[in-house]
N, C-alpha and C positions, 0 to 999 in steps of 0.2 A: 859283387857288381850290383849297383843300385838298379831298381826297377824304374821303368819309364813312367809309370803312373800307379795309382792305387789298384790293389787286387779286387776281385769281384766281391769280396766281403768287406772291403774297406771303403771308407768315405773319402771323397775328394774334398779339398778345402772349400769351405762355404756351404757344404751339403749337410753338415751335422744338424739333426733335428728336422730336416725338410720332410714334408708329408708326401707320400707316394700314392696318388689317387687309385692306381690299379690295385694296390693292396686292399683297399676297402672293397672294391668290386669282387676281388678274389675271395676274401673272407665272408662276405655276404652271400655270394653265390654258393659257396661250399655248404652253408647251412640252409640254403634254400629260402632265405629271408627276403621279403620284398622291401623296396625302399620305404613304402608307407609304414609297414610294420616296424622296421628298424627305427624310423623317425619317431614313432610313437614311444618306443622303448627308451630312446635316449633323450627325448624332449626337444626335438627340433622338427622342422617341417620336412615333408618328403622332397620338396624343392631343394632344401639345403643339402640333403643326402645326394641328390642329383648333381648339385654344384660341386660337392666334394669329389665325387667320382669323375666329373668332367675336368677337374683341375681349375675350376673358376675361383673357388674359395677353399681355404683349409680350415679344418675344425679347430676351435679353441682347445687349449690343453684339457680343460675339464670335460669337454664334449668328447675329446679323443679317448679319455679314460673310460667314459661311459660306452663308447663304441667298442672298445677292447673287451669290456665286461660282457656286453651283449653278444659279441661275436666270438667269445671264448678264445681270445688271443692276448698276448701282452701288448701294452701300448706301443712298445718299440717295434711291433710287427709292421706298423704302418709307415715306418721310416724308410728312406732310401739307403742304399749301401749293401744290399744283398741281391744275389741272383734272382731274377723274377721272370717267370714265363707267363706273359699276359694271356688270359684265357681267350681273348678275342683274336689271338694270333695262332692258337693251337688248332691244327687240323686233325680231326679224329674220325674214325669209322665206328658207328654204333650198330649193335645187333638189332635193336628194335627201332624201326623207322616211323611207323604210324603213330604209336602211342607216346612217343617222346616229345614233349613240348620244348620250346627254346630254353625255358628255365631249367628243365630236367637236364638238358645237354650242358648248360652252363655249370650246373651243380657237379655233374660228372667231370667236366673239364677242370674245374677248380680242384677236385679231389686228385686228378692226375698231376696238376701242378704242384700240389703239396708233396706227392710221392716223388716227383722229380727233384724238388728242392731238397728233400731228405737225401736222395741219392747223391746230389751234388755236394751236400755238406759232408757226407761220408767220404767222398773222394778227396777231401782235404787230408784225410788220415789213412785211407786204404785205397790201393790201386784196384779198381774193379775191372772185369774183363771189358775190352773194347767191343763196341757194337760190330758184329761180323755177319752182315747180310749181303749177299751178292747183288750187284747192280744188273738188272735184266733189261734186255732191249725192249723198246715199246712194242706192244702187241703180243708179248709172250703169253702163251696159253697157260691156264692154271696147271694142267698136267705137266707141261714142260718146266714151269716154275718149280713144281714140287720135285721133279727129277734134278733140276739145277741146284736146289737147296740141299738135297741129300748128298749130291756130289761135292758141293762146296764145304759141307760140314763133315765129309768123310764118313757118312753113315752107311752101315751094311745094308744089303738088300732086304733083310728081314724086318721084324717089328722094331719100331722106334721105342726103345725102353727109356723110361725116365724123361719124358718129353720136356717137362718144365725145367728140370735140372739141366738138360741139354741146352734149352733156350737161354737160361740164365748164364751158363758157361760161355755163351756166345754174346753176352752183353745185353740181353733183353731183360728188362726189369719186369717181373710179374708180381702182381699184388691181388689178393682177394680182399675186397672191401665189404663192409656191412651193407645189407640190402637198403637200409635207409639212405645211404649215400648215392647209390646208382641204381636203385630198384627199377626205375622207368626205362633205363637203357640196357640193363642186364650185363652187357660186356662190351668193351670197346678197346681200341688201340690207337696210339698216336706216337709220333716221333717228336720229342721236345729237345731242342738244341742237340741234335744228333744222337739222342738216347732213346731207343725204342722202349715203349711202355705198354704193357698189356694189363688191363684191369678187369676182373670178373667178380661176380657175387657168389655167395654160397649156393644160390640156385644152380649155378654151373658146377660148383666144386663138391656138392653133396654126393655126386656120382662120378666115379673116376673116368668112365667112358665119355660122359658128357663134358667133363672138364678137359680131357685131352683133345676132344674134337673142337671144343670152343677155343682152346689155346692155338691149335693148328689153324683154325679159321682166322684168328687174328693175325697170326704170322703171315697168312696168305694176303691179308690186307696190307701189311707192312711191305711185302714184296711187290704186290701188283698195283696197289693204289696209294702208295705212300705220299705222292705229290698231288693226288687228286682230291678235290673237295666234293666229289660226286657222292650222293647218298641215294641208292636205288636198289630195287629188288634184283636187278641184273648184277650189280656189284656184289651183293650178298651171295648170290648164286655162284659167282666166280670164286669167292672165298670158300664156300662149301665144297666146290669141285677141287680146289687146291687141297683142303684138309683131307678129303677122301683119297686123293692121289698120293698125298704125302704119307698118310698113315697106312694105306693099303694099296700099294702100287699095282697097276693092272697085271703086269707079268707075274708077280707073286700070287695075286689072287687067282689067275687062270690055273695055276698049279695047285692052289690050296682049297678053293671053293668046291663044295660037293657038286656032283652032276645034277642032283635034283634038290628041291627045296626041303631041307631037313633042319628044323629049328634047334634040335638038340646038338647036331653037328656044328651049326653056326654059333651056338652058345660056347662050345668048346673052342672053336676057332677064334671067336671074339676075345676070349680070355688070354689067348696066346698073343694076339695082335693088339690088344688094348683098345678094342672098339666094341660098340654095341651090336647085338644080333640084328637090330633094325637097320643099321648102316650096312651090314653085310648082305641083308636082303636087297637093299638098293643096289649094292655092288653086283649081285647076281643078275638083276635086271639089266644093268649097264653092260655086263659081259655076256648077255644072251643066254644065261642059264635058267631063267624063269620069265614068266610074263607079268605084265602090270596087274592083271586081275588076280593072279596067284599071290603076288606081293601084297596087294591090298588085304587079302584074307590073312596073310601071315602077320601083317601089322595089327590086325584086329585081335589075333590070338596073342600076340606079344603084349598088347595093351591090357589084356585081361590078367596076365601073369606078371606084368612089369612092377618091380619094386624100385621106385626112384631113389630110395635111400640105400639100396644094396651097393656093395663095393664102394664105400666112401673114399674119397681122395686121401683122407687122413691115414688110411691103411696102407698107402703107397708113398713112402717118404720122398721118392724121386719125383712125385707129381705135386708136392706142396712147395710153394715158393720159400726159398731160404736165403737168397742172395743178400738181401738187405739185413736180415737178422744176423747172419754170419759176419757181415762187414761191421755191424755195430759191435758185435762181441770182440772182434779183432781190434777195433778202434778203442774199445774199453780197456783192452790189455795195454794200451799205450796212453792211458790217462785221458782218453777222449770218449768217455761213456755217454750215457743218455743225458746227464745234466749239461755236458758241453754241447751236445747236439741241440738240446732245447734252447740253450742260450743263442746258438747260431741262427736257429730258425725263429726265435722269439715266440715259442710255444711252450706249453707246460710239458713236464717230463712224461706225464700220463698220455698226452697227445702224441708224443714221439714214440712211446712204446706201442701205442695203438697203430701208428703208421708202420711200425716194424712188424706188425702182426702178432704182438704179444697181448693176448686177451687178458683182461683183469680177472684173475682167478679167485679173488676174495669173495666170500659169501655175502649175499645181500641182506642187510638188516631190515626186517620188517616189524614194525611195532603193532601189536594187536591190542585194541582197547580192552580195558577190564570190564567184567560183568557187573552191571549196576544192580 
């Protein structure tokens, strides 16, 4: 049966070679390059770059080649005919509010669109889990949202084991990106064309407890604030409340928490539930087991002994993202490996491997000058 029109990766008649202005914005924002700096590198005016991105003019072929080189993409990257999530239409929630500039957020959003496009390209060859988040009534509290999600996912009353693997099995794409890409925003989430995406940095994933809480925090945003463009301390607090209620439900904590503040006991309990002792101290305050003043002293003691690199996420396979990497391996088994993905995305194979989370393990060559 013939299709009614071209597929998402196919060009309609008359579109071959047409320039897509939003692609230039996307590639420039991902590298954090200003229009002025890009103009200087490719030999045109900043006004010309603005006109390209506004769709007023299109770059000549030789300028297009220089743009591709400067922005580390193939020339074909700028053409129409591939799925595109415009960064100015993506609504996201960022962990850091005050320090993140508009350019920082655009850079982060561009990274998210690249991850989404890779996900979409993989879905040409592999059926990924469909997004499975419940739709909650307006005004649902963070605690009720946490209970609703546990029920929707069929999770037991105890600890949520392998949180990231569980989220990925429910169609949420999780990616840990280098700090240089989203350092200023730290972690964020968005829904791009019905696909939930959570992106964090090694700052969050160096410690498994911080990583789990951050992931749960972003799931809270997806549930509670998915359609909201609001960025505020109140919204962040709600996401924190959701994460605490999801990872450590009140009823379970009432049965598990010690009757008095005991950091050694909280450390043991935290390792069972996959949360930090600090978060359990906060839980004790909320459940009326200790006072704010005692909690502050406990935080000070924890700060003196805290090792932020202890219990790295990499030691817990179920907490490291693997959905995209496994999908790529399966696609490769069907003759659609990294080169095919790179061709579809108009990126280099190295960039595709980077998006998949495959770090370049080759040693770095450093030349040392001879002694004169």
